[in-house]
KOLPALUM-659873 format. One record per residue (C-alpha): z, y, x; residue in three letters. Coordinates in nm, 4 decimals. Example, Ala and Ser with C-alpha at 12.3 -4.5 7.8 and 13.67 -1.06 7.14 Angstrom:
! residues 2
[[0.7800; -0.4500; 1.2300]; 'ala']
[[0.7140; -0.1060; 1.3670]; 'ser']
! end
This chain:
! residues 387
[[9.3942; -11.4718; 29.0262]; 'unk']
[[9.2561; -11.2287; 28.7662]; 'unk']
[[8.9990; -11.2865; 28.4959]; 'unk']
[[8.8650; -11.0739; 28.2113]; 'unk']
[[9.0748; -11.1867; 27.9174]; 'unk']
[[8.9950; -10.9075; 27.6716]; 'unk']
[[8.9260; -11.1339; 27.3721]; 'unk']
[[9.2534; -11.3177; 27.4058]; 'unk']
[[9.4399; -10.9979; 27.4866]; 'unk']
[[9.3359; -10.8551; 27.1518]; 'unk']
[[9.5259; -11.1250; 26.9646]; 'unk']
[[9.8120; -11.1792; 27.2082]; 'unk']
[[10.1654; -11.1220; 27.0721]; 'unk']
[[10.3766; -10.8835; 27.2797]; 'unk']
[[10.7305; -10.9250; 27.1592]; 'unk']
[[10.8585; -10.6713; 27.4097]; 'unk']
[[10.6104; -10.4067; 27.2847]; 'unk']
[[10.6784; -10.4334; 26.9118]; 'unk']
[[10.8468; -10.0957; 26.8964]; 'unk']
[[10.5335; -9.9229; 27.0242]; 'unk']
[[10.3080; -10.1318; 26.8028]; 'unk']
[[10.5139; -10.0461; 26.4961]; 'unk']
[[10.4272; -9.6792; 26.5299]; 'unk']
[[10.0661; -9.7495; 26.6143]; 'unk']
[[10.1074; -9.6456; 26.9754]; 'unk']
[[9.9232; -9.7873; 27.2696]; 'unk']
[[10.1378; -9.9885; 27.5111]; 'unk']
[[10.2387; -9.7576; 27.7945]; 'unk']
[[10.2849; -9.9413; 28.1232]; 'unk']
[[10.6371; -9.9447; 28.2553]; 'unk']
[[10.6452; -9.9765; 28.6314]; 'unk']
[[10.9228; -9.9741; 28.8887]; 'unk']
[[10.9736; -9.6592; 29.0916]; 'unk']
[[10.7177; -9.6402; 29.3691]; 'unk']
[[10.4858; -9.8957; 29.2133]; 'unk']
[[10.1252; -9.8219; 29.1224]; 'unk']
[[10.0699; -9.8009; 28.7479]; 'unk']
[[9.8092; -10.0405; 28.6090]; 'unk']
[[9.6564; -9.8961; 28.2937]; 'unk']
[[9.5707; -10.2391; 28.1542]; 'unk']
[[9.9223; -10.3826; 28.1919]; 'unk']
[[9.9686; -10.5273; 27.8440]; 'unk']
[[10.2644; -10.7378; 27.9608]; 'unk']
[[10.4822; -10.4820; 28.1343]; 'unk']
[[10.7984; -10.6533; 28.2564]; 'unk']
[[10.6552; -10.9922; 28.1683]; 'unk']
[[10.6812; -11.3218; 28.3556]; 'unk']
[[10.6213; -11.3035; 28.7291]; 'unk']
[[10.2952; -11.4349; 28.8695]; 'unk']
[[10.4841; -11.5282; 29.1863]; 'unk']
[[10.6655; -11.8203; 29.0224]; 'unk']
[[10.5455; -12.1288; 28.8340]; 'unk']
[[10.4865; -12.2423; 28.4766]; 'unk']
[[10.8313; -12.3625; 28.3764]; 'unk']
[[10.9590; -12.5082; 28.0481]; 'unk']
[[11.2774; -12.6616; 28.1890]; 'unk']
[[11.3990; -12.8561; 28.4894]; 'unk']
[[11.2671; -13.1895; 28.6081]; 'unk']
[[10.9502; -13.3117; 28.4380]; 'unk']
[[10.9372; -12.9964; 28.2242]; 'unk']
[[10.8648; -12.7925; 28.5383]; 'unk']
[[10.4872; -12.8068; 28.5841]; 'unk']
[[10.4657; -12.6929; 28.9456]; 'unk']
[[10.1517; -12.4988; 28.8552]; 'unk']
[[10.1350; -12.1374; 28.9674]; 'unk']
[[10.1930; -11.8869; 28.6883]; 'unk']
[[9.8539; -11.7234; 28.7382]; 'unk']
[[9.7727; -11.3684; 28.6400]; 'unk']
[[9.5417; -11.4017; 28.3395]; 'unk']
[[9.4323; -11.0402; 28.3169]; 'unk']
[[9.5686; -10.7138; 28.1781]; 'unk']
[[9.8888; -10.7648; 28.3749]; 'unk']
[[9.9746; -11.0872; 28.1892]; 'unk']
[[10.0379; -11.4420; 28.3087]; 'unk']
[[10.0183; -11.7953; 28.1725]; 'unk']
[[10.3868; -11.7866; 28.0755]; 'unk']
[[10.3335; -11.4555; 27.8960]; 'unk']
[[10.0504; -11.6180; 27.6998]; 'unk']
[[10.2506; -11.9251; 27.6037]; 'unk']
[[10.6015; -11.7887; 27.5521]; 'unk']
[[10.4955; -11.4858; 27.3463]; 'unk']
[[10.5636; -11.7057; 27.0430]; 'unk']
[[10.9126; -11.8153; 27.1462]; 'unk']
[[11.1380; -11.9273; 26.9954]; 'unk']
[[10.9084; -12.1868; 26.8419]; 'unk']
[[10.9646; -12.3333; 26.4958]; 'unk']
[[10.9113; -12.6866; 26.6226]; 'unk']
[[10.7840; -12.8881; 26.9180]; 'unk']
[[10.4438; -12.9352; 26.7603]; 'unk']
[[10.3886; -12.5615; 26.7293]; 'unk']
[[10.4849; -12.5191; 27.0925]; 'unk']
[[10.2474; -12.7939; 27.2091]; 'unk']
[[9.9678; -12.6491; 26.9980]; 'unk']
[[10.0213; -12.3119; 27.1644]; 'unk']
[[10.0212; -12.4645; 27.5124]; 'unk']
[[9.7045; -12.6596; 27.4401]; 'unk']
[[9.5262; -12.3536; 27.3015]; 'unk']
[[9.6205; -12.1298; 27.5929]; 'unk']
[[9.5457; -12.3858; 27.8634]; 'unk']
[[9.2127; -12.4825; 27.7057]; 'unk']
[[9.1044; -12.1186; 27.7079]; 'unk']
[[9.2208; -12.0687; 28.0651]; 'unk']
[[9.0454; -12.3860; 28.1735]; 'unk']
[[8.7166; -12.2707; 28.0184]; 'unk']
[[8.7522; -11.9329; 28.1891]; 'unk']
[[8.8140; -12.0908; 28.5286]; 'unk']
[[9.1761; -11.9804; 28.5664]; 'unk']
[[9.3084; -12.3383; 28.5505]; 'unk']
[[9.1564; -12.6513; 28.6979]; 'unk']
[[9.1504; -12.9685; 28.4891]; 'unk']
[[9.4411; -13.1053; 28.6920]; 'unk']
[[9.6474; -12.7891; 28.6485]; 'unk']
[[9.5835; -12.7845; 28.2754]; 'unk']
[[9.6930; -13.1473; 28.2539]; 'unk']
[[10.0117; -13.0782; 28.4510]; 'unk']
[[10.1095; -12.7882; 28.2246]; 'unk']
[[10.0437; -12.9887; 27.9076]; 'unk']
[[10.2453; -13.2823; 28.0458]; 'unk']
[[10.5359; -13.0525; 28.1328]; 'unk']
[[10.5289; -12.9029; 27.7841]; 'unk']
[[10.5297; -13.2479; 27.6255]; 'unk']
[[10.8263; -13.3521; 27.8388]; 'unk']
[[11.0240; -13.0401; 27.7525]; 'unk']
[[11.2778; -12.9933; 27.4753]; 'unk']
[[11.1177; -12.6714; 27.3552]; 'unk']
[[11.1015; -12.6571; 26.9766]; 'unk']
[[11.2806; -12.9881; 26.9301]; 'unk']
[[11.5765; -12.9961; 26.6899]; 'unk']
[[11.9232; -12.9925; 26.8443]; 'unk']
[[12.1502; -13.0468; 26.5456]; 'unk']
[[12.5281; -13.0465; 26.5458]; 'unk']
[[12.6133; -13.4034; 26.4476]; 'unk']
[[12.9885; -13.3891; 26.5030]; 'unk']
[[12.9733; -13.7193; 26.6909]; 'unk']
[[12.9598; -13.6058; 27.0546]; 'unk']
[[13.2388; -13.4882; 27.2810]; 'unk']
[[13.2265; -13.2387; 27.5662]; 'unk']
[[13.1858; -13.3828; 27.9163]; 'unk']
[[13.4986; -13.2346; 28.0721]; 'unk']
[[13.3810; -13.3267; 28.4217]; 'unk']
[[13.1312; -13.0412; 28.3852]; 'unk']
[[13.3863; -12.7911; 28.2568]; 'unk']
[[13.5592; -12.5585; 28.4997]; 'unk']
[[13.7622; -12.2412; 28.4949]; 'unk']
[[13.6428; -11.8962; 28.5987]; 'unk']
[[13.9338; -11.8036; 28.8243]; 'unk']
[[13.9366; -11.4432; 28.6980]; 'unk']
[[14.1405; -11.5855; 28.4088]; 'unk']
[[14.4231; -11.6703; 28.6496]; 'unk']
[[14.3745; -11.3773; 28.8871]; 'unk']
[[14.7368; -11.2583; 28.8721]; 'unk']
[[14.8848; -11.6033; 28.9298]; 'unk']
[[14.6211; -11.6998; 29.1872]; 'unk']
[[14.7146; -11.3955; 29.3922]; 'unk']
[[15.0874; -11.4629; 29.3725]; 'unk']
[[15.0912; -11.8422; 29.3985]; 'unk']
[[14.7503; -11.9988; 29.4683]; 'unk']
[[14.8852; -12.3476; 29.5346]; 'unk']
[[15.0950; -12.3544; 29.2193]; 'unk']
[[14.8145; -12.2109; 29.0107]; 'unk']
[[14.5556; -12.4608; 29.1291]; 'unk']
[[14.8026; -12.7475; 29.0842]; 'unk']
[[14.8735; -12.6276; 28.7304]; 'unk']
[[14.5048; -12.6260; 28.6456]; 'unk']
[[14.4578; -12.9761; 28.7823]; 'unk']
[[14.7611; -13.0968; 28.5881]; 'unk']
[[14.6062; -13.0052; 28.2543]; 'unk']
[[14.2737; -13.1646; 28.3406]; 'unk']
[[14.0501; -12.9157; 28.5181]; 'unk']
[[13.8109; -13.0764; 28.7644]; 'unk']
[[13.6191; -12.7599; 28.8593]; 'unk']
[[13.6961; -12.3952; 28.9301]; 'unk']
[[13.4605; -12.1046; 28.9864]; 'unk']
[[13.6342; -11.8864; 29.2456]; 'unk']
[[13.5742; -11.5134; 29.1941]; 'unk']
[[13.5926; -11.2281; 29.4415]; 'unk']
[[13.3816; -11.1177; 29.7348]; 'unk']
[[13.3029; -11.2599; 30.0767]; 'unk']
[[13.6310; -11.3353; 30.2525]; 'unk']
[[13.8451; -11.2171; 29.9605]; 'unk']
[[13.9173; -11.4476; 29.6690]; 'unk']
[[14.2365; -11.3359; 29.4997]; 'unk']
[[14.3761; -11.2339; 29.8362]; 'unk']
[[14.2783; -11.5597; 30.0048]; 'unk']
[[13.9974; -11.6868; 30.2219]; 'unk']
[[13.7440; -11.9423; 30.1048]; 'unk']
[[13.8831; -12.1956; 30.3503]; 'unk']
[[14.2372; -12.1605; 30.2148]; 'unk']
[[14.1445; -12.1996; 29.8491]; 'unk']
[[13.8935; -12.4747; 29.9209]; 'unk']
[[14.1638; -12.6840; 30.0875]; 'unk']
[[14.4080; -12.6261; 29.8036]; 'unk']
[[14.1463; -12.7194; 29.5429]; 'unk']
[[14.0381; -13.0296; 29.7316]; 'unk']
[[14.3995; -13.1458; 29.7674]; 'unk']
[[14.4316; -13.1790; 29.3882]; 'unk']
[[14.0806; -13.3101; 29.3183]; 'unk']
[[13.9218; -12.9840; 29.2028]; 'unk']
[[13.5633; -12.9013; 29.3008]; 'unk']
[[13.4218; -12.5505; 29.3358]; 'unk']
[[13.0573; -12.5723; 29.2239]; 'unk']
[[13.0107; -12.1943; 29.2063]; 'unk']
[[13.1626; -11.8773; 29.3438]; 'unk']
[[13.1522; -11.5171; 29.2299]; 'unk']
[[13.0563; -11.2585; 29.4895]; 'unk']
[[12.9075; -10.9084; 29.4786]; 'unk']
[[12.5496; -10.7885; 29.4886]; 'unk']
[[12.6468; -10.5923; 29.7979]; 'unk']
[[12.7498; -10.9204; 29.9641]; 'unk']
[[12.4029; -11.0606; 29.8941]; 'unk']
[[12.2414; -10.7516; 30.0408]; 'unk']
[[12.4579; -10.6878; 30.3449]; 'unk']
[[12.6376; -11.0098; 30.4339]; 'unk']
[[12.4234; -11.3077; 30.3378]; 'unk']
[[12.5589; -11.5056; 30.6325]; 'unk']
[[12.9087; -11.4564; 30.4913]; 'unk']
[[12.7923; -11.5654; 30.1451]; 'unk']
[[12.6456; -11.8838; 30.2902]; 'unk']
[[12.9568; -11.9501; 30.4993]; 'unk']
[[13.1921; -11.9117; 30.2028]; 'unk']
[[12.9710; -12.1211; 29.9743]; 'unk']
[[12.9645; -12.3973; 30.2335]; 'unk']
[[13.3415; -12.3795; 30.2778]; 'unk']
[[13.3844; -12.4350; 29.9044]; 'unk']
[[13.0958; -12.6787; 29.8733]; 'unk']
[[12.9449; -12.4462; 29.6120]; 'unk']
[[12.5943; -12.4929; 29.4745]; 'unk']
[[12.5775; -12.1486; 29.3134]; 'unk']
[[12.6697; -11.7937; 29.4122]; 'unk']
[[12.6762; -11.5520; 29.1221]; 'unk']
[[12.7000; -11.1774; 29.0779]; 'unk']
[[12.6862; -10.9232; 28.7939]; 'unk']
[[12.4231; -10.6460; 28.7610]; 'unk']
[[12.5069; -10.2773; 28.7456]; 'unk']
[[12.6057; -10.1350; 28.4083]; 'unk']
[[12.3630; -9.8439; 28.4126]; 'unk']
[[12.0481; -10.0015; 28.5512]; 'unk']
[[11.7106; -9.8904; 28.4209]; 'unk']
[[11.4283; -10.1363; 28.3619]; 'unk']
[[11.2860; -10.0325; 28.6978]; 'unk']
[[11.6220; -10.1187; 28.8571]; 'unk']
[[11.6246; -10.4604; 28.6905]; 'unk']
[[11.2681; -10.5249; 28.8061]; 'unk']
[[11.3434; -10.4192; 29.1630]; 'unk']
[[11.6567; -10.6349; 29.1776]; 'unk']
[[11.4712; -10.9312; 29.0276]; 'unk']
[[11.2294; -10.9129; 29.3199]; 'unk']
[[11.5236; -10.8988; 29.5591]; 'unk']
[[11.6851; -11.2027; 29.3927]; 'unk']
[[11.3665; -11.4015; 29.4426]; 'unk']
[[11.3749; -11.3102; 29.8109]; 'unk']
[[11.7420; -11.3939; 29.8606]; 'unk']
[[11.7031; -11.7094; 29.6521]; 'unk']
[[11.4356; -11.8280; 29.8922]; 'unk']
[[11.6715; -11.7619; 30.1837]; 'unk']
[[11.9552; -11.9546; 30.0175]; 'unk']
[[11.7465; -12.2520; 29.9051]; 'unk']
[[11.7386; -12.4287; 30.2455]; 'unk']
[[12.1193; -12.4398; 30.2295]; 'unk']
[[12.1197; -12.6027; 29.8859]; 'unk']
[[12.2515; -12.2831; 29.7266]; 'unk']
[[12.1118; -12.1011; 29.4231]; 'unk']
[[12.1831; -11.7425; 29.3257]; 'unk']
[[12.2954; -11.6890; 28.9645]; 'unk']
[[12.3103; -11.3800; 28.7442]; 'unk']
[[12.6194; -11.3233; 28.5289]; 'unk']
[[12.5769; -11.0844; 28.2366]; 'unk']
[[12.7914; -10.8377; 28.0491]; 'unk']
[[12.6837; -10.6697; 27.7242]; 'unk']
[[12.4837; -10.3819; 27.8718]; 'unk']
[[12.1989; -10.6051; 27.9901]; 'unk']
[[12.1090; -10.6605; 27.6227]; 'unk']
[[12.0700; -10.2910; 27.5461]; 'unk']
[[11.7119; -10.2109; 27.4427]; 'unk']
[[11.5397; -9.9605; 27.6682]; 'unk']
[[11.1750; -9.8488; 27.6795]; 'unk']
[[10.9590; -10.0151; 27.4136]; 'unk']
[[11.2540; -10.2296; 27.3093]; 'unk']
[[11.2655; -10.4216; 27.6375]; 'unk']
[[11.6111; -10.5218; 27.7628]; 'unk']
[[11.7242; -10.5562; 28.1200]; 'unk']
[[11.8137; -10.9182; 28.0536]; 'unk']
[[11.4565; -10.9951; 27.9525]; 'unk']
[[11.3326; -10.8448; 28.2779]; 'unk']
[[11.5753; -11.0514; 28.4836]; 'unk']
[[11.4860; -11.3809; 28.3160]; 'unk']
[[11.1104; -11.3249; 28.3190]; 'unk']
[[11.0721; -11.1773; 28.6651]; 'unk']
[[11.2957; -11.4183; 28.8573]; 'unk']
[[11.1730; -11.7536; 28.9834]; 'unk']
[[11.3468; -12.0382; 28.7921]; 'unk']
[[11.3387; -12.2537; 29.1029]; 'unk']
[[11.5391; -11.9951; 29.2978]; 'unk']
[[11.7447; -11.7965; 29.0459]; 'unk']
[[11.9675; -11.9254; 28.7651]; 'unk']
[[12.1310; -11.7387; 28.4798]; 'unk']
[[12.5030; -11.7698; 28.4169]; 'unk']
[[12.5267; -11.6772; 28.0512]; 'unk']
[[12.8578; -11.5250; 27.9489]; 'unk']
[[12.8501; -11.6099; 27.5801]; 'unk']
[[13.1187; -11.3554; 27.4826]; 'unk']
[[12.9321; -11.0648; 27.6391]; 'unk']
[[12.5969; -11.1893; 27.5090]; 'unk']
[[12.7278; -11.1960; 27.1523]; 'unk']
[[12.8966; -10.8590; 27.2038]; 'unk']
[[12.5597; -10.7220; 27.3154]; 'unk']
[[12.3905; -10.8501; 26.9995]; 'unk']
[[12.2305; -11.1627; 27.1461]; 'unk']
[[12.2458; -11.5195; 27.0155]; 'unk']
[[12.3141; -11.7720; 27.2966]; 'unk']
[[12.1210; -12.0500; 27.1254]; 'unk']
[[11.8212; -11.8261; 27.0625]; 'unk']
[[11.8284; -11.7370; 27.4323]; 'unk']
[[11.8171; -12.1097; 27.5154]; 'unk']
[[11.5193; -12.1468; 27.2818]; 'unk']
[[11.3361; -11.8461; 27.4237]; 'unk']
[[11.4045; -11.9184; 27.7899]; 'unk']
[[11.4469; -12.2982; 27.8161]; 'unk']
[[11.6021; -12.4405; 28.1286]; 'unk']
[[11.7191; -12.1073; 28.2715]; 'unk']
[[12.0931; -12.1229; 28.1952]; 'unk']
[[12.2421; -12.3590; 28.4498]; 'unk']
[[12.5843; -12.1975; 28.4222]; 'unk']
[[12.7841; -12.0717; 28.1241]; 'unk']
[[13.0967; -11.8634; 28.0916]; 'unk']
[[13.2728; -12.0133; 27.7924]; 'unk']
[[13.4606; -11.7182; 27.6518]; 'unk']
[[13.5548; -11.6785; 27.2856]; 'unk']
[[13.5509; -11.3639; 27.0729]; 'unk']
[[13.8097; -11.2878; 26.8068]; 'unk']
[[13.7066; -11.1305; 26.4762]; 'unk']
[[13.8188; -10.7893; 26.6013]; 'unk']
[[13.6076; -10.8213; 26.9165]; 'unk']
[[13.8960; -10.9014; 27.1506]; 'unk']
[[13.9166; -11.2028; 27.3801]; 'unk']
[[14.0561; -11.5315; 27.2567]; 'unk']
[[14.0973; -11.8806; 27.3934]; 'unk']
[[13.7921; -12.1028; 27.3557]; 'unk']
[[13.7804; -12.2627; 27.0138]; 'unk']
[[14.0057; -12.0045; 26.8506]; 'unk']
[[13.7542; -11.7264; 26.7923]; 'unk']
[[13.4237; -11.6718; 26.6139]; 'unk']
[[13.1708; -11.8161; 26.8610]; 'unk']
[[13.0118; -12.1437; 26.7509]; 'unk']
[[13.0661; -12.3603; 27.0576]; 'unk']
[[12.9517; -12.6753; 26.8774]; 'unk']
[[12.6059; -12.5240; 26.8361]; 'unk']
[[12.6061; -12.4032; 27.1960]; 'unk']
[[12.6882; -12.7493; 27.3297]; 'unk']
[[12.4337; -12.9125; 27.0967]; 'unk']
[[12.1642; -12.6946; 27.2537]; 'unk']
[[12.2988; -12.7009; 27.6106]; 'unk']
[[12.0376; -12.9457; 27.7385]; 'unk']
[[11.7611; -12.7150; 27.6152]; 'unk']
[[11.9237; -12.4293; 27.8031]; 'unk']
[[11.9458; -12.6391; 28.1177]; 'unk']
[[12.3248; -12.6130; 28.1389]; 'unk']
[[12.4888; -12.7867; 28.4356]; 'unk']
[[12.8398; -12.6363; 28.4285]; 'unk']
[[13.0486; -12.4394; 28.1815]; 'unk']
[[13.3391; -12.2266; 28.3023]; 'unk']
[[13.6184; -12.1281; 28.0676]; 'unk']
[[13.7225; -11.7642; 28.0903]; 'unk']
[[13.9566; -11.5226; 27.9155]; 'unk']
[[13.9662; -11.1668; 28.0458]; 'unk']
[[14.3017; -11.0954; 27.8767]; 'unk']
[[14.4866; -11.4282; 27.8740]; 'unk']
[[14.8141; -11.4699; 27.6860]; 'unk']
[[15.0854; -11.5445; 27.7740]; 'unk']
[[14.9381; -11.6105; 28.1192]; 'unk']
[[14.6198; -11.7356; 28.2794]; 'unk']
[[14.7141; -12.0992; 28.3352]; 'unk']
[[14.8524; -12.1436; 27.9838]; 'unk']
[[14.5434; -11.9836; 27.8312]; 'unk']
[[14.3094; -12.1905; 28.0507]; 'unk']
[[14.4816; -12.5159; 27.9628]; 'unk']
[[14.4817; -12.4290; 27.5935]; 'unk']
[[14.1052; -12.3664; 27.6033]; 'unk']
[[14.0424; -12.6943; 27.7840]; 'unk']
[[14.2501; -12.8773; 27.5246]; 'unk']
[[14.0411; -12.7242; 27.2468]; 'unk']
[[13.7206; -12.8277; 27.4213]; 'unk']
[[13.8544; -13.1817; 27.4584]; 'unk']
[[13.8927; -13.1953; 27.0804]; 'unk']
[[13.5556; -13.0350; 27.0034]; 'unk']
[[13.2886; -13.2545; 26.8475]; 'unk']
[[12.9351; -13.1297; 26.8343]; 'unk']
! end
């Protein structure tokens, strides 16, 4: 649905076009390869019109279509241009202003306007999430990314899984590819995990698996009982690549949804590299994927290494981060056990509900002296954390 929104467009903030604005340039549309350029696209790589207006899960999800409002922009582009918001009142004021205008212009019905305002009011956007030091981490929602124990898992999967259970792990995210998880099948590792009371809520597979063997992805996820299947983007993707793959993720997410499975995107640092007009690949992925079908698995170590602030990401994209990789960063940039580096995990956990976090998975890419010892040490530190 398109309307002439020229008056509002003139005052609209475009945080992903600030670099062009700073030099007095006109916004040049950025379009994926093969797409038709739209000269009036003032929100290039903005929120997708194919999803809904979403401020978080549950009652914060409006269910209203994220209509095109003109000039290549959408309702979410209009509202979230001001994110992160200073407070909840500022956010609600923005939502009311935008929806009132869209209602007058015939883009939103009265009922749709009401649903969006109600979702905004129910959300945590702009609300304070202070570190009080009185809350403890729910360890039932903490797992281990099995890459940490890759050497031991390959050599002795039963002993490794038993060791993780012995120090308190209740969840593991198995990493690999369809049919190959540290040299084992999904069925084998699922049985071993189940025998010691460990669940596998998510698995790591490849983008190629999603593209060429979706039946295998579904089969392995079902064998584990996994709710999420996650992959990592390519390190040299252009914005057009990110946009094209976001469209693919929406498609594959719709195919996985009937099976109770959600696709998740795991980041490294390169996704936060600014490209044309200051836009990052990560911004494209979050904005152009449907929150009902695609989750983000934020690796906090790589986010920080890429110059991003995990909490600011929660504030800017509420409800999108259902999974976390809990990985700490030493002062010299190397990996460290959780709670022994420079990342403020108390602040992350204080804001986790805003981010929509369901599970956090401990990870250390270079564990010392070994994966199980490192994993158990991190879990012990999380058990002592107060936020």
